[in-house]
C-alpha positions, -999 to 999 in steps of 0.1 A, spaced: 207 -518 209 192 -508 175 211 -518 144 225 -493 119 208 -510 90 173 -498 81 150 -525 96 116 -537 87 97 -514 110 65 -534 107 82 -566 120 99 -546 147 67 -531 159 50 -565 159 78 -579 180 77 -550 204 39 -552 207 42 -589 216 64 -579 246 35 -559 262 14 -577 288 -19 -563 300 -4 -554 334 25 -535 317 1 -516 295 -20 -507 325 10 -494 344 22 -474 314 -12 -459 308 -15 -448 345 19 -431 343 7 -410 314 -28 -404 328 -45 -421 298 -65 -454 294 -49 -488 288 -73 -492 259 -59 -461 242 -24 -475 246 -35 -508 230 -53 -491 201 -23 -469 194 -2 -500 190 25 -491 215 52 -518 221 80 -523 245 118 -529 240 131 -548 270 168 -545 262 167 -507 270 135 -504 289 119 -481 263 83 -479 251 79 -480 214 55 -456 196 48 -464 160 48 -436 135 29 -440 102 27 -422 69 -7 -412 55 -12 -446 40 -8 -466 72 27 -478 66 51 -478 96 79 -455 87 96 -451 120 96 -459 157 99 -435 186 116 -448 218 103 -432 250 123 -438 282 112 -438 318 128 -404 324 107 -389 295 136 -388 270 127 -396 234 148 -410 206 140 -419 170 150 -454 159 180 -452 135 169 -452 99 133 -442 107 114 -412 96 91 -389 117 55 -395 110 21 -396 127 8 -417 155 -28 -429 153 -49 -461 156 -41 -477 122 -67 -501 107 -47 -510 76 -24 -498 48 -29 -487 13 -4 -498 -14 9 -476 -42 -17 -491 -66 -45 -479 -43 -53 -514 -29 -60 -517 8 -47 -543 33 -62 -546 67 -36 -543 95 -45 -572 118 -27 -564 150 -16 -592 172 -22 -604 208 -4 -630 229 -23 -664 230 -23 -661 268 -40 -627 267 -65 -639 241 -71 -671 261 -66 -694 231 -39 -719 221 -17 -713 191 -35 -726 161 -1 -737 146 18 -754 174 -10 -758 200 9 -742 229 -8 -719 255 6 -691 275 36 -690 252 52 -664 229 29 -671 200 6 -644 187 -28 -645 170 -44 -617 151 -71 -596 168 -97 -599 141 -109 -633 156 -86 -649 181 -107 -681 180 -101 -684 142 -74 -658 135 -65 -647 99 -28 -646 108 -6 -663 134 30 -656 144 43 -689 158 76 -689 176 83 -725 169 69 -738 136 85 -726 103 67 -752 82 39 -736 61 48 -700 71 47 -671 47 80 -657 60 102 -653 90 100 -620 108 131 -600 102 136 -597 139 137 -635 143 108 -633 167 87 -659 149 71 -672 117 41 -655 100 14 -679 90 -16 -668 68 -47 -689 76 -73 -669 55 -71 -648 24 -60 -612 30 -87 -585 24 -75 -564 -5 -106 -543 -10 -115 -508 1 -111 -497 37 -102 -468 60 -67 -463 74 -81 -443 103 -112 -453 123 -145 -437 114 -164 -416 139 -193 -392 141 -171 -370 163 -143 -347 149 -108 -361 145 -85 -345 171 -51 -336 157 -25 -330 184 12 -322 188 28 -353 202 17 -389 206 9 -386 244 -17 -359 236 -32 -382 210 -34 -409 236 -53 -385 259 -77 -375 231 -84 -412 225 -89 -417 262 -118 -392 262 -135 -408 232 -119 -392 201 -102 -406 171 -69 -389 173 -38 -382 151 -5 -368 164 20 -349 145 56 -353 157 66 -317 166 54 -281 169 69 -270 136 61 -301 115 31 -310 94 38 -346 82 33 -356 46 0 -374 42 -19 -357 71 -42 -339 47 -51 -371 29 -56 -389 62 -83 -365 74 -97 -355 40 -135 -350 41 -137 -351 79 -143 -326 107 -111 -318 126 -102 -301 158 -66 -289 159 -51 -287 194 -17 -269 197 7 -266 225 10 -233 245 47 -224 248 65 -192 255 84 -191 222 53 -191 201 66 -221 180 35 -241 191 11 -214 179 29 -209 146 30 -247 140 -7 -249 148 -13 -222 122 7 -239 96 -13 -272 100 -45 -252 100 -37 -236 66 -27 -270 52 -59 -288 63 -84 -260 58 -90 -268 20 -96 -306 27 -117 -306 58 -155 -304 61 -150 -283 92 -118 -272 109 -114 -256 143 -81 -247 160 -76 -241 197 -50 -240 224 -53 -254 260 -65 -228 286 -39 -204 299 -17 -222 325 -17 -255 306 10 -264 282 -7 -292 263 -38 -314 262 -24 -341 286 -12 -314 310 -46 -298 309 -63 -332 315 -99 -322 307 -130 -343 308 -148 -349 275 -174 -323 285 -148 -297 294 -129 -303 262 -161 -299 241 -170 -267 259 -136 -252 256 -133 -260 219 -167 -245 212 -159 -213 232 -123 -206 222 -119 -225 189 -117 -205 157 -117 -212 120 -100 -178 112 -65 -177 98 -44 -155 121 -18 -147 94 12 -156 115 24 -183 91 30 -172 55 29 -193 24 65 -191 13 98 -170 14 91 -151 -19 94 -113 -12 62 -107 -32 43 -132 -11 56 -117 21 47 -81 11 12 -92 -1 6 -108 34 18 -76 51 -4 -54 30 -34 -78 34 -31 -81 72 -20 -46 81 -30 -21 54 -61 -33 34 -96 -20 35 -125 -36 16 -99 -55 -5 -79 -24 -14 -43 -19 -3 -39 14 16 -2 18 8 9 32 -25 41 43 -40 38 76 -59 67 96 -73 92 72 -55 76 79 -22 54 57 0 20 69 12 -5 54 36 -42 62 36 -49 74 71 -81 91 82 -92 105 50 -59 113 31 -27 97 21 1 104 46 37 103 34 57 75 50 93 80 58 113 49 46 127 46 82 92 43 95 82 17 70 114 -4 76 106 -3 114 71 -16 106 86 -44 84 111 -55 111 83 -56 137 58 -75 115 81 -101 100 99 -108 133 66 -123 146 60 -144 114 70 -178 101 68 -195 67 59 -230 56 85 -250 38 87 -286 27 109 -309 47 131 -336 33 103 -362 37 78 -341 16 59 -328 47 56 -292 58 74 -276 86 74 -240 100 105 -218 100 106 -185 118 116 -154 97 147 -136 108 146 -102 91 180 -85 86 192 -57 64 193 -79 32 158 -93 40 144 -58 44 161 -46 12 143 -74 -7 110 -65 9 115 -28 -1 121 -38 -37 90 -60 -37 69 -34 -20 78 -8 -46 68 -32 -74 35 -41 -58 24 -6 -47 38 15 -76 13 38 -92 22 47 -128 14 83 -136 18 103 -168 37 136 -163 6 157 -166 -12 139 -138 -11 155 -103 -30 150 -71 -58 145 -64 -63 116 -88 -83 85 -88 -66 52 -80 -97 32 -90 -125 37 -115 -151 24 -90 -160 59 -77 -157 83 -107 -155 120 -96 -147 152 -114 -119 161 -91 -109 192 -111 -142 208 -100 -141 195 -64 -128 210 -31 -114 185 -6 -123 193 30 -114 174 61 -149 160 63 -154 152 26 -151 160 -11 -174 188 -22 -186 186 -58 -188 223 -66 -214 223 -94 -239 201 -75 -230 211 -39 -229 174 -29 -203 165 -2 -190 130 -9 -171 109 17 -133 105 17 -122 73 2 -88 55 -5 -98 54 -41 -88 91 -43 -51 99 -39 -48 132 -20 -22 142 6 -38 174 18 -72 189 25 -86 223 34 -76 228 71 -112 228 83 -146 210 78 -170 222 51 -199 241 68 -225 253 42 -241 276 69 -209 295 77 -209 332 70 -183 361 69 -200 394 78 -167 413 85 -151 401 52 -182 410 32 -177 446 43 -139 447 41 -137 430 7 -159 458 -8 -145 487 12 -109 479 0 -120 488 -36 -140 519 -26 -173 500 -32 -164 486 -66 -185 454 -68 -167 442 -100 -134 442 -81 -150 423 -52 -164 397 -77 -130 392 -93 -115 387 -59 -141 361 -49 -135 343 -82 -98 342 -76 -103 329 -41 -126 302 -55 -102 294 -84 -75 288 -58 -96 261 -41 -96 235 -69 -67 215 -83 -70 228 -118 -55 259 -134 -77 253 -165 -79 291 -173 -41 294 -172 -43 326 -152 -23 343 -125 -32 373 -102 -14 405 -95 -23 425 -64 -8 459 -65 -16 493 -52 -6 519 -25 11 508 7 -12 498 35 -41 491 11 -49 456 23 -30 436 -3 -9 416 22 -39 411 45 -60 397 16 -31 374 4 -26 363 40 -63 354 44 -62 334 12 -31 316 24 -46 308 58 -78 295 42 -58 271 20 -35 261 48 3 254 49 0 222 29 -17 239 0 -2 274 -1 33 286 2 54 317 0 76 318 -31 106 340 -37 129 345 -66 149 315 -56 119 293 -58 117 297 -96 154 300 -106 173 277 -82 181 241 -90 157 226 -64 135 256 -58 104 243 -77 103 211 -56 83 230 -29 56 237 -55 47 201 -61 11 195 -49 6 232 -40 -25 251 -50 -11 286 -45 23 303 -45 24 338 -31 52 361 -43 61 395 -29 82 422 -46 118 423 -37 142 451 -43 170 425 -47 154 411 -78 174 422 -109 163 423 -145 180 390 -153 161 374 -124 128 388 -137 134 373 -171 140 339 -156 109 343 -134 89 352 -165 99 320 -183 89 298 -153 57 316 -148 48 311 -184 55 273 -181 34 270 -149 4 291 -160 5 274 -194 2 240 -179 35 228 -194 52 197 -182 85 207 -166 114 188 -150 115 193 -112 147 185 -95 144 171 -60 169 171 -32 187 137 -28 162 121 -52 157 118 -89 140 145 -109 104 141 -119 84 154 -149 54 172 -135 27 196 -145 26 221 -116 -10 233 -111 -3 260 -85 -19 294 -90 6 323 -89 -2 354 -69 22 384 -70 18 411 -44 36 444 -49 33 482 -46 44 487 -82 39 470 -115 65 443 -124 91 457 -149 96 425 -169 101 423 -207 70 407 -223 72 416 -260 50 387 -270 25 397 -244 21 360 -234 18 370 -197 -5 400 -204 -32 376 -216 -27 354 -185 -27 380 -159 -56 394 -137 -50 426 -120 -66 440 -88 -56 475 -79 -59 484 -42 -64 521 -40 -72 528 -4 -45 536 22 -58 524 56 -28 537 74 -42 572 71 -76 563 86 -70 547 120 -68 510 109 -83 481 129 -52 464 143 -72 432 150 -86 428 115 -63 399 106 -76 379 136 -112 388 130 -110 377 93 -93 344 102 -121 336 126 -144 338 96 -124 315 73 -152 288 69 -175 316 58 -149 332 36 -146 298 19 -183 297 12 -180 332 -3 -152 320 -25 -172 289 -36 -199 312 -48 -173 331 -68 -160 298 -82 -195 288 -93 -198 322 -111 -164 317 -127 -173 282 -139 -206 295 -153 -189 325 -171 -159 306 -183 -137 336 -176 -129 361 -148 -148 393 -143 -127 422 -156 -135 455 -138 -129 487 -157 -102 497 -133 -84 465 -140 -86 471 -177 -68 505 -172 -41 490 -151 -37 461 -175 -31 486 -202 -5 504 -181 12 471 -174 12 461 -210 29 494 -219 54 488 -191 62 452 -201 60 458 -238 72 493 -245 79 486 -282 42 475 -286 31 507 -268 53 528 -290 38 512 -322 3 517 -309 10 554 -303 33 563 -332 26 540 -361 0 524 -383 3 489 -397 -14 485 -431 -27 453 -446 -43 443 -479 -39 463 -511 -22 492 -492 4 470 -477 32 475 -503 26 512 -506 41 520 -472 78 517 -465 93 530 -433 132 531 -432 145 510 -404 167 539 -393 136 562 -390 116 537 -368 147 532 -346 151 570 -342 114 573 -333 118 545 -307 147 562 -290 130 596 -290 97 581 -276 117 564 -248 132 598 -239 98 614 -238 82 586 -217 112 580 -194 116 544 -206 151 531 -201 165 513 -232 198 500 -242 186 482 -274 208 483 -304 192 487 -338 196 450 -344 181 440 -310 153 464 -316 145 448 -349 145 413 -334 120 423 -307 99 440 -333 96 407 -351 84 390 -319 53 412 -319 37 392 -348 22 423 -363 29 412 -399 57 437 -403 84 426 -428 119 440 -430 131 441 -466 158 458 -487 142 483 -511 155 509 -537 141 544 -541 156 574 -559 186 552 -568 194 544 -532 192 510 -515 181 508 -479 163 485 -454 127 493 -446 97 479 -428 70 472 -454 34 479 -445 44 503 -417 36 540 -416 48 565 -390 19 587 -380 22 623 -390 22 637 -355 48 612 -344 69 621 -374 66 657 -365 74 652 -329 102 626 -330 120 629 -364 122 667 -368 140 674 -337 
């Protein structure tokens, strides 16, 4: 039985090789289905004490590092103290200093047909080296110790050196014009040698021994794996493939045909093997074996193999959400969907790790909750897109394809550059999560809408132009004019039909309905992220306080301010909402806009015609929706006109209604325009209007114009200062009396007569 001490494996191998007779070798080769010459060249020995065949295992330098015992029943055991290595026909060994010593190999004197050069006996246990049995370089004599170099550690004889040892250059592995075949297991290497190849075996499916790369460096190699149900053989094959690819002149990997587990079980002829390797062999990495355990490495492999196009990852993390580029746009990925994909992908993968002997082995990944959490963190780090708060979609992820996205309309079939009319293809370099809900068709027309859009305004072409410009303005992701729109007019005049047509043209991903809650609730503004249009309708439940809150939010959105948007179950984001605001109502909005900030940002379209009184077409909505591609082209023409003008068309009717709205939203300003005159220059100091007199005029003017007011004198004065009219409140003295007055302000005589002499 084997000893527990680490033996000299070279001496053991020599001893076991000396136990093999030609007849034994022939019988063993026949049992494996290989040639006796392959068994001899591989250096297989025999251990009589336990009836096992001994397979030598080498490192990459030709040193015997272990012995594998193979029993008659197929059982295999490693000799105690040995290491797993490779099996191949070894020609010699390299020392640590790079010198080379030829490995002679020995044969019994009886098999060689020569007497022992040391003791002269024939048909005995003595061995001669195979280099030249007639005049061998080395002899192992079982009887004569005198003159020997040393005694074999196994006690099987004495080593005599008869000629100098070659210490020059040499190859550990035989040279061949054919590829080296690397197999899994020594018996497969024996079969490859039997059909004419130089072969090397690795000890198991999941191992890539240290030194294999150096052994076959600069050669052509065919890797043959085992076909097993667990997939370990395939993953092991892939690991060796990745290790050898950088060092081989040519590298091909293949598996036996379906139905055969390994090369020896397949049992092909040389011609069959060559044909199969040529037909099914591949030099392409299948990606099943990854480089290491690092989460960043694992995520990179997942992105590269599953979600990469032309070298660009198709998964990005924007605003803490994952998006996948899918058929022209970025689709939001639920984290549960992404985790499911990770579990599926990594369950079928393995990684290469170094074993204790410095080689490489393959270990299957076992994704669990902790593993997926690490993958999630790494994925966020790799795919995160850093954005400034003012950036919104669409935006460029790469500078390779520069586009003016603020002047583009994104359709299902491409990106239309409005100024040039060129339709560019969709690309993952543009981050966009929504498109127009139809293809761009430059030939589409809208004859019904052409008539209706003019008839609604009683033939007023300026109003029709403004409407087309607003429709076109809503198509682009840029509120560069900082404008909103107010549709108002008599009931049944087509306001809602027009707003609904615009909403349908943009689609549900780009347009939404917005109520009071959208602008004043904690999470209300979240629905506006990424939207092009928000449509608001008047509500009788909206009170004055709500209107003031709405006004502040409208100012921030139309002004392009960066605002904090709270999101449900997630952190808030700073964003610049670019959605256009459309308010639809029967009456003007009674908000307080003393500074007139909104008056300068508002377009007004008044709808004067009541269709309910003239037998309306009940199918008009359906007819108009059928023309949406044509309506879009109509809107694009309006947008081109808007871009050329730099401002919206303002019909005369709109000017009148804007003036009415200004008076409604800023009654103090309207009162000043009607009742007072503001002086500047040299006349400024000559006019002093007592504060009390102007406040009395205000209250009387409100009574005459049916304007509700509850402003105190102080509140009135504060709002007056907000007008920025250059009016200064100062204490003055006249006729020995001190009082507060507005300097530079004069109450007009007719207003003085009407409101102060009552």
